[in-house]
Structure formats: C-alpha cells, structure tokens
N, C-alpha and C positions, 0 to 999 in steps of 0.2 A: 822537538817542534820549534821552529823559529817564530817567536811571538811578534816579531815585527811583520809577520805575514800570516797572522791569525785569521781563521776562518770567521770568528766572531770576536770582534774587538771590544764592543761595548753595546749596551742597549740604553736608550732613553725615551721618555714620553715625548711624542711629537705634537700632540694636542691634549687639551684639557679633557678630563673625564666629565661626563654629566654630573650635575650637582647632586642628583638623587641616587648615584650609583653606590652600591654597597662596597665596592672596591676602594673607594676613598677612606674607608674605615681601617684598612690593612696598613700597618706600619710601613712595610717595603713599598707600597704604592705611594704613600705620602712622601717617602724618601725620594721617589722619582718625581713626584709632583713639585718638589722644592727645587727642581732644576738639576738634580744630581744625575749622573750617568753611573750605570753599573759596569765596571770594567772587567774584562777577562784577560788577565795579564799572565796567567800561567796555562800550561797545557791542560791542567785538570783544576776545576773549580767546583767546590762543594757549597751547596746552599743547606744550611742547618737551622734548626730551631724548633721550638714547641709546636705541638699540633695546633692548627688554626692560625699560625702566624703568616701563611701565604706561600710557603715554599712551592707546593705543587702548583698553585695558581700562577706563580711567577715563571716557573719553568715551562708550564704549558704555554703561557703567553709568549715566551722567547721562541718556543718550538713554531707557534703559528706565525709569528713575525718572521721566522726564517724559512717559511713555506712548507712546514710539515703538517700532516693531517692531525687534527686535535686529538683523536683517539690513538695516535701512534702509527708506527711504520715509517717507510721511506717517504720522500717527496711524491712518489707516484701513487701512494695509497690515498684514496679518496672516499672510502666508505664512512657511513655514520649510522650507528645503531641507536644512539640517543643523544641529542644535542645538550650536553651539560656543562660544555666549557664556557668560561667567562669571555667577555668581549676585550679583555685587556690587551690581547694580542694585536687587535686592530689599532691600538693607540701607540703601540711600541715601534721605534725605528732602530733597527740593528745597524751597527757600523761594522763592515767587513773590509779586510785587506786583500782578501782573494776568496774564490768560492771552492768549497770542498768537491772532491770527486765522489765521495760517498757520504752517507749520512743516515741516521735512524733516530727516531724519537720513541723511547720505551716508557710505557706507563704500566706499572704493575697491575692496576685495577682494570685495565682494558687489553691486556696481553692476550686474553682468551679471544677477544674480538679480532685481534691481528691474526692470530693463528687460524681462526675460522675463515677469514677473508682470504688467506693464502690458499687454504684447501678449496674454497669456492672458486677462485680464479683458475686453479688448475683443473677443475672439473668443467668449467665453461668455456675456457680459452684453449684452443688447440695449439700448443706451443711446444717447441723442443729446443733445449731441455725444459722440463717442467720447473715452475717457480720454486717448488720445494727443494729442488736440487741445490738452490743457493743457501739453504737453511739446514744442510746436513743430509737431505734425501728422505727424511723420515718425518711424517706428520708431527707437528708440534704437540697436537692433541694426544698422540699415543705415547708421550713421555710425561714424566712428572714435571711439575711447574719448574723446579730448579734445573732439571735436565734440559727442558726445552729452552729455557733461558740462556744457558751456557751454550746450547748448540747455536742459538742465534749469534751470540758474541763470537764463537769460535769459527763459524762457517760463513756467516752474512757479513760481519764487519771486516772490510777488506784493506783499511788503512786509507791515509789521505782524507780522512773523514771528520765530520762533526757529529758527535754522538751524545744526545740528550737522554738521561736516564733519571726516571722518577721512582725513588725507593727500590732499587734493585735488590736490596737485602731481604725484601718481603719473600723472595723465592728461594733464597740461598741459606744453606747451613754455614757456620763459621768456617769450615774447611773450603767449601765452594766460594766463599767471599775471598779467600786467599788466592783461590784459582782465578777469580775474576780480576783481582789486582794484577796478577801475573800477565793476563790477557791485555789489561789496560796498558801495562808498561810496554808491551810488545807493540801495541797500536800507537802509543804516543812516539815511540821510536820510529814508527812508520808514518809520521808526519800527521797525527790525528789529535783532536782536541775533544775534551769531555766537559760537560756540565752536568752535575749530578745533585739532585735533591735526596737527602739521606738522613737517617737517624742512627747509622751504624758507626760507632767509634772505631771499629776495625777498619772499615773502608775509608774513613777520614784520615787515617794515618798514611795514606798514599804519599810517597816522598815529594816534597816541595809543592804540594797542592795549595791552592788558595782556598781558604775557608771563610765564607761569609755567614755570619750569624744573623738570622732574621728574627725580629721580635716586634712588639707593639710600638717600639720606639723607632724602628726603621731597619737600617742595614749597617753592619759594621764588620770589618775584617777581624778575624780572631785566630790566635795561635792555637794549635791543636790541643794542647794541655790546658788552655783556658776554657775550652767549651764545656758547657754543663754536661754534655753527653759523655765526655771523657771523665770529668770529675766525678760524676754520679756513679758511673759504672765502675771506676777504680775504687771508690769507697765501698761500694757493695762487694766487689771481689776480694778486697782486702779483708774484710770482716762481715761476710753474709750473715752469720748468727746475730751479730749485734744489730745490724740494719733490720733484720726480720723481727727481732724482739721489739724494737722501736716501732715498726710499722704495725705488727700484729698483737701486741700485748693489750689485754683488756683495760678499760679505763679503771 
C-alpha cells in the first residue's frame, strides 16, 4: 500500500474534552490533549499495552470518527444492543488522503451482535443475494468463534479497505493467528490498511508494522522486541519451569 495515499493518515483531538470526563485520566488521551497527532505511517499499525491503558477505547473512537458503528460491522451497520462506547470518537478528527472502497470494524466482545444483526437483516429484508453470502454463505452463529472470524476475513474483506480489529486473537488459536497474518498480507498487497489493538506477540510480528505502546504515560512507538509482550512471553517460553516456580512457590 502506498502510504502517501493512506485511508487513515492520522487522528487528533479537534476540541477539548469536558473537565469532568474520565477519559482525561487515560495516558493516550492526555497524549492527544497535548496537541499530538497519532500518525498511521505503515499499512499495519498495532496498539499494544496493559489492560486498562485505553487501547480498545482509542480504537473504538477511531472507528466512530471514521464512520463505523461503535459495536462493529461496516459503515452500513447501525444496530445498537447497548450503548457502552465512550464519547471520544466525537472529539477526534481523522486525516485521510483518500477514502477506502471497503472497511470493517471488528470488536471481539460484540462480534456475536454483528453476527446476529446479519442474520436478522437476511430474515427481514428480501434481497438477492442474501447478506450472509458476503460472509461465506453460512451463518456466523453456526460456526465456532474462530471459524466465523476467519470466514469474515476471508470472505467479507475484499481489499482496498480500512480494517480496524480489536483483539482478534481472542477468537484464534496460534495456528489460526498465522492464517490471519497470511490473509492480512494478501489484503495489504491488495491496497488495504489495518489498525489493530492486540495483546498477541505473534500478531505483532507482522513485517514492517508500526507498533505503538500505550501506557499511563501516553503513546510511544516501540520496536517489536522492546515490547513487554514479547519480552515476557520469551522469558516464559525460554524457561517456563523457572517462571512458574517464581510465580507459584509458597512464601
């Protein structure tokens, strides 16, 4: 993908958040409040960090700012099962160099709701072909979580797209993560862009990806082997017995 023609070039705050907003306590939000823009200068960008640092909140806000439904899906999805998303997306301005032909926002925690909405639309709207045909032809509910997720990527993601994925590893085994990486590579070569919030050191190894580490201090770019996810996983796999003795031994 030619990053001089990125679908998502950067995001920044366009106005101040309310003084009483809990969002102001998040390091990544304070980073943006200081006037910084978050740049997307690679076809694949990862947002990584500890639980509670704001990865999913930021990704969701980027999705909303780009016109996606907060619970996931394409820009044409407008269902809502429960309004739990933050207002941060209303305060972000995305900078684009062009608009994608395709796009999807995947949230692991609400993928069930997306699958349900697809089935409901096929039941209530007389259309040919049916909507599920774009997702492999089999109801996503009739497959395992991992199978349905890969069916989505392999059948619905068509290239020339902006794809925002929130913790896709929640659905996938290690071998299926490698399958996902192969699909991502094909989609990048088909002029696509990814922004992914993840904890997976396997997924983070995608070649030439930009990794942003989010923390209470803000946002910083990080090399793959510098991330805590890589270092902790490597230490464990190098000597699991030693790590377990340290963690589990009695006082």
